[in-house]
C-alpha positions as CSV (number, residue, x, y, z in Angstrom):
1,M,-26.9,11.5,16.4
2,M,-23.3,11.4,15.3
3,S,-22.6,14.6,13.3
4,T,-22.1,14.4,9.6
5,Q,-18.6,15.7,10.0
6,A,-17.8,12.8,12.4
7,Y,-19.0,10.3,9.7
8,K,-17.1,12.1,7.1
9,A,-13.9,12.0,9.2
10,L,-14.4,8.3,9.9
11,E,-14.9,7.6,6.2
12,E,-11.8,9.6,5.4
13,R,-9.7,7.6,7.9
14,M,-11.0,4.3,6.5
15,E,-10.2,5.5,2.9
16,K,-6.7,6.6,4.0
17,T,-6.2,3.1,5.5
18,I,-7.3,1.5,2.2
19,S,-5.1,3.9,0.2
20,V,-2.0,3.0,2.3
21,F,-2.8,-0.7,1.8
22,R,-3.1,-0.2,-1.9
23,E,0.4,1.5,-2.0
24,D,1.8,-1.4,0.1
25,L,0.3,-3.9,-2.4
26,N,1.9,-2.0,-5.4
27,A,5.3,-2.4,-3.7
28,I,4.9,-6.2,-3.7
29,R,6.4,-7.7,-6.8
30,A,3.9,-9.7,-8.9
31,G,6.3,-11.0,-11.6
32,R,5.6,-8.2,-14.0
33,A,7.4,-4.9,-14.3
34,N,5.6,-2.1,-12.4
35,P,7.3,1.2,-11.7
36,A,5.5,1.2,-8.3
37,L,7.8,-1.6,-7.2
38,L,10.5,1.1,-6.7
39,D,8.2,3.6,-4.7
40,K,9.7,2.5,-1.4
41,I,13.4,2.7,-2.5
42,I,15.3,5.4,-0.7
43,V,18.7,6.4,-2.1
44,E,21.5,8.0,-0.1
45,Y,22.1,11.1,-2.3
46,Y,24.8,13.6,-1.1
47,G,24.2,12.3,2.5
48,T,20.5,12.8,2.3
49,P,18.0,9.9,2.1
50,T,15.9,10.6,-1.0
51,P,13.0,8.7,-2.6
52,L,14.1,7.2,-5.9
53,K,11.1,8.7,-7.7
54,Q,12.4,12.2,-6.9
55,M,15.8,11.3,-8.5
56,A,14.9,9.4,-11.7
57,G,12.2,8.6,-14.2
58,V,11.0,5.0,-14.1
59,S,9.3,3.3,-17.0
60,A,8.3,-0.2,-17.9
61,P,8.9,-0.6,-21.7
62,E,8.4,-4.3,-21.5
63,P,6.4,-6.7,-19.2
64,R,9.6,-7.9,-17.6
65,A,11.9,-4.8,-17.6
66,L,12.1,-1.5,-15.8
67,I,14.3,1.4,-17.0
68,I,15.5,4.0,-14.5
69,Q,16.7,7.3,-16.0
70,P,18.5,9.3,-13.3
71,Y,18.0,13.1,-13.6
72,D,21.6,13.5,-12.4
73,K,23.9,11.0,-14.1
74,T,26.3,11.2,-11.1
75,S,23.7,9.5,-8.9
76,I,23.6,6.3,-11.0
77,Q,25.9,4.4,-8.6
78,A,23.9,5.5,-5.5
79,I,20.7,4.4,-7.1
80,E,22.1,1.0,-8.2
81,K,23.4,0.5,-4.6
82,A,20.0,1.3,-3.1
83,I,18.2,-1.2,-5.4
84,S,20.8,-3.9,-4.7
85,Q,20.4,-3.4,-0.9
86,S,16.6,-3.4,-1.1
87,D,14.5,-6.6,-0.5
88,L,13.4,-6.7,-4.2
89,G,15.9,-9.4,-5.0
90,I,16.6,-7.8,-8.4
91,N,20.1,-7.1,-9.7
92,P,20.4,-3.7,-11.5
93,S,22.7,-3.2,-14.5
94,N,23.7,0.2,-15.9
95,D,25.3,1.4,-19.1
96,G,26.4,4.8,-17.6
97,K,23.2,6.6,-18.6
98,I,20.3,4.3,-17.5
99,I,19.8,1.4,-15.1
100,R,18.0,-1.6,-16.3
101,L,16.1,-4.0,-14.1
102,A,15.2,-7.4,-15.5
103,I,12.2,-8.7,-13.5
104,P,12.7,-12.5,-13.1
105,Q,9.8,-15.0,-13.4
106,L,8.5,-15.8,-9.9
107,T,9.0,-19.3,-8.8
108,E,5.9,-21.1,-7.4
109,E,7.4,-21.1,-3.9
110,R,8.1,-17.3,-4.1
111,R,4.5,-16.7,-5.4
112,K,3.2,-18.5,-2.3
113,E,5.4,-16.5,0.0
114,L,4.3,-13.2,-1.6
115,I,0.6,-14.3,-1.4
116,K,1.1,-14.9,2.4
117,I,2.6,-11.4,2.7
118,V,-0.3,-9.9,0.7
119,K,-2.8,-11.7,3.0
120,K,-0.9,-10.6,6.2
121,T,-0.8,-7.0,4.9
122,G,-4.6,-7.2,4.2
123,E,-5.2,-8.5,7.7
124,G,-3.2,-5.5,9.1
125,A,-5.4,-3.1,7.1
126,K,-8.6,-4.8,8.3
127,V,-7.4,-4.5,11.9
128,A,-6.8,-0.7,11.3
129,I,-10.3,-0.4,9.9
130,R,-11.8,-2.3,12.9
131,N,-9.8,0.0,15.3
132,E,-11.5,3.0,13.5
133,R,-14.9,1.4,14.1
134,R,-14.1,0.8,17.8
135,D,-13.0,4.4,18.3
136,A,-16.2,5.7,16.6
137,N,-18.4,3.3,18.7
138,D,-16.6,4.4,21.9
139,Q,-17.3,8.1,20.9
140,L,-21.0,7.2,20.3
141,K,-21.3,5.4,23.7
142,K,-19.7,8.4,25.4
143,M,-22.3,10.7,23.7
144,Q,-25.1,8.5,24.9
145,K,-23.7,8.3,28.4
146,N,-23.6,12.1,28.4
147,S,-27.2,12.2,27.2
148,E,-26.2,13.9,23.9
149,I,-28.0,11.1,22.0
150,T,-30.8,8.6,22.7
151,E,-30.4,4.9,22.8
152,D,-32.2,4.6,19.5
153,D,-29.8,7.2,18.0
154,L,-26.9,5.2,19.4
155,K,-28.2,2.0,17.7
156,A,-28.8,3.7,14.4
157,A,-25.3,5.4,14.5
158,E,-23.6,2.1,15.4
159,D,-25.4,0.4,12.5
160,K,-24.1,3.1,10.1
161,V,-20.6,2.8,11.4
162,Q,-20.8,-1.0,11.0
163,K,-22.0,-0.6,7.3
164,M,-19.0,1.7,6.7
165,T,-16.7,-0.9,8.3
166,N,-18.2,-3.7,6.2
167,K,-17.8,-1.7,3.0
168,S,-14.1,-0.9,3.8
169,I,-13.3,-4.5,4.7
170,E,-15.0,-5.8,1.5
171,M,-12.8,-3.3,-0.5
172,I,-9.7,-4.7,1.2
173,N,-10.7,-8.3,0.5
174,D,-11.3,-7.4,-3.2
175,L,-7.8,-5.8,-3.4
176,V,-6.3,-8.9,-1.8
177,S,-8.0,-11.3,-4.2
178,K,-7.1,-9.2,-7.2
179,K,-3.4,-9.1,-6.2
180,E,-3.6,-12.9,-5.5
181,K,-4.9,-13.5,-9.0
182,E,-2.3,-11.2,-10.5
183,M,0.4,-13.2,-8.7
184,L,-0.8,-16.5,-9.8
185,E,-0.7,-15.5,-13.5
186,V,2.3,-17.0,-15.1
C-alpha cells in the first residue's frame, strides 16, 4: 500500500495548488474594493523590486475605495507608478500622504472577460491537480511492478487517490462559482 506519508504529501501538494488558485482569484477584481487586489503589485523601491504590501498598509474603508498608506512617504511616487503600470486599470491619486484608489463599477463586458479569466485559471488549477494524480498513480504502478504492493492494493490506492482528486476539483469548482457570483453582483 502507498504509505501514509505519500498520501499526506499528495494531499499537501493538492492543497497548495488550491491555495495558489485562491490567491490568483483574490487578485482578480470583482468590482468591490479588496486589499488583495494589490497583492501582486511589485514596486521599484531604491532599485529593488519590492511587494507593495511590504511597503504600505492597504485598507478598504468603503466598498469602492482602497487607501494605501506608505510606511515611507518618499515611496509614494514609486507606488503610484507601479499601480498605474499594472493591469488593474485603476488610476491612483495621492494627497502627499496617502494614495486613494477609486474602484470603478465593472461594465457587463468587463465582467464577462473577468469570468472567462476566472474559468481559465480554474482549469489551470484542475490540470495541476490531475497532474498530481497522474504522478501518484505512476508511483503506485511502479510499486506494483516492483512487487512492493499487490494488484488489489494498487486498485485500492488508485481509488483513494481518485477520491482525493475529486475532492480537490470540487473545491476548485466551488471557488470558481463563488467568484463568478461575486462578479455578477452589481
